[in-house]
N, C-alpha and C positions, 0 to 999 in steps of 0.2 A: 326509667325508660328515657331513651334519647330520642330527641325529636329532630329530625333533618329538614332543612328548608325545602321548600317545594322545588327550587331550582336545582338541588343536588343532583337528582338522576340525570337531569339534562347536562350538567356540568361534566358528570362522569362520562356520558355517552360521548360528548365532544372530545374529551381527553383521550378515550379510548381509540376514536376515530382518527385523531391527530397522531397517536403513537403507532398506529398501523397503517399510515398514509403510504400509498403506493409510490414506488420509486419513479423518477422521471424515465420516459423512454429511452433516453441516451445514457442512462446509468450503466457502467460496466458491471455493477452488482446484479445484473439480471443473469449474467453469465453463471451457470450453476456448475461450478467445478468444486470437487471435493480435494482439499489440500491438507497436509500436515506440516506444523511448524517446527521450530528447532528444539521443542520439547516433546514432539510426539503428538501434540493435541491436534485433533481434527478442527479445520477451520473452513470457512467460505470466504469469498473475496468481500461479501457483504459484512464481515466481522467488524470492519471500521466504519460502517454506517453511522453517521453523526459525527465523524470526526475528519478534519481535513487531513489528507493522507498524501505522502510521497509514495510513488510506485515506479518500480523499474524491473528488469529481468537480469539475471546474471547466472553463473555457476561457480561452485565453490572451488573447482580445480583450476580456475583461470588465475594466471600469475601475470597477466598483463593489464588489461582494461578494467575488469571487474573490481579489484582493489581500489582503483581510481574512482569508479563509481561510488562506491562505499564512502570514501574519504570526501567526495563532492558533496554527498549528501549531509555528512557530518558537518562541513563548513558551511554549508548553506544554512542548516539548522542554527548554527552559531551566529550567522548574520541576522537571523530573524530575531533574535533576542530571547533572553531567559523566560521572559514573563509569558510569550506565546508559544515557546518551544514545548512546554509542557502538554498543550493541547494538541500538537501534531503527531501524527503517527507515520511510519514508514514500512512499506511493504515490498519485499524483495522476493521475487518469483524465480525459482531456478528453471533454467532451460535443459538441465541434465537430470531427469527424475531417476535415471538408472543408478547414479552415483550418489545424488544429493539426498542421503538419508537423514532422519533427525539427528543423528549422533554426528554426522559430518557437518551439518548445519550448525549444531551446537558448538563445536569446535571452532567454526569459523566465527561465531558470534563472539567466542571468548578471545581468540585470536586478535580480532580487529576491534576490541572494545565497545561492542555494540550494546547499547542500552535496551535490554530485553523487555522492559516494562512498556516501551513505545515502539520497538521494531520488531517486525516478524520476518523470519527467513522461512520461506515456504517452499514446498515441493508437492507435485502432482503427478499424474500419469502422463504419458507423452501426448495423448490426444487432446487433453486439457491444455498442456503447454501451448500446442499449435493455435487452439482457440483463444487463449488469454492473448498469446502474441499477436494475433490478428486483430482483436479488438483494440489492444493498446497501439497497434501500428508500429510493431517492433519486429523487423525482418531478422532471420537467422538460419543458419545451416549448420549441420554438423559435418566436421572435418575428418580426414582419416586421423586415426590416433586419438579420437575422442575429444578433441577440442571443438569449439563452437566459434563461427564467425557470426558476430551479431551486432546489431544497431546498438550504440551506447545511448539510450534515452532516458532522461528522468521525466516523469509525468507528475502533475499536480491534480488531486481530486477534490472536489468540493465534498461538503457532508453527505451528500446523496451519490456520490460515485460518478459524478460527471468530470470529464477532463477539462481542467480550466487552463492549464498551461503545460508546456513541454520545452525541454532543452536537451541539446546534445553538448553543450559545454562542458568540459570536464577539467578537474585540476583548480578551478577558481569559481567563484560564486557568480552565478548569472544574475545581474541586479534585478532584471525584469522578472525572472522566475522567482526569485526571493521575495520581490514586491508583490507578485500575485498571491504568493503563500501568506504574507502578512495581511493583505487585503481580505483573503478568504477566511483567515482566523479572526478577524475583526468583526465579521458578520454575525449577527444574533443567531443563536441556534435555533 
């Protein structure tokens, strides 16, 4: 027969409460949007809770700015350094749910050499796209012909889904944005 110390139930209670701690009121993870990733798996925005995350919006049929957004995220990751990079996640949410199916997102991930172990390309319904864009402060509109005019913004979220930093600098590393990511990654979990 095992005998547990008297403090064991208390420690378990504290651990369970800490694991289920409520999100801060300014967390984007409160937004209850059902998404699917490039593999067809269902996700929520809160899937990266506990991880420092880059977030942006894009669409796969873009041949102008969206590829530059992806490349900017990649070079920013590289600037952060290999030791911390493994802790970082990237979430790219499609502005074009009518066309960005899991098959299309998977093809884009392969075409762009995206590390799918840390990056998620997500799509949802049009109503949720509007809500997510509003919460992230990303303006967009659909143009005739199916293209989108959209703000090119990269955001950094802390482990609880709060926006820590944002940048519109593309094609090069924004040193302040990368430093904010390094600082967030250095924080204890």
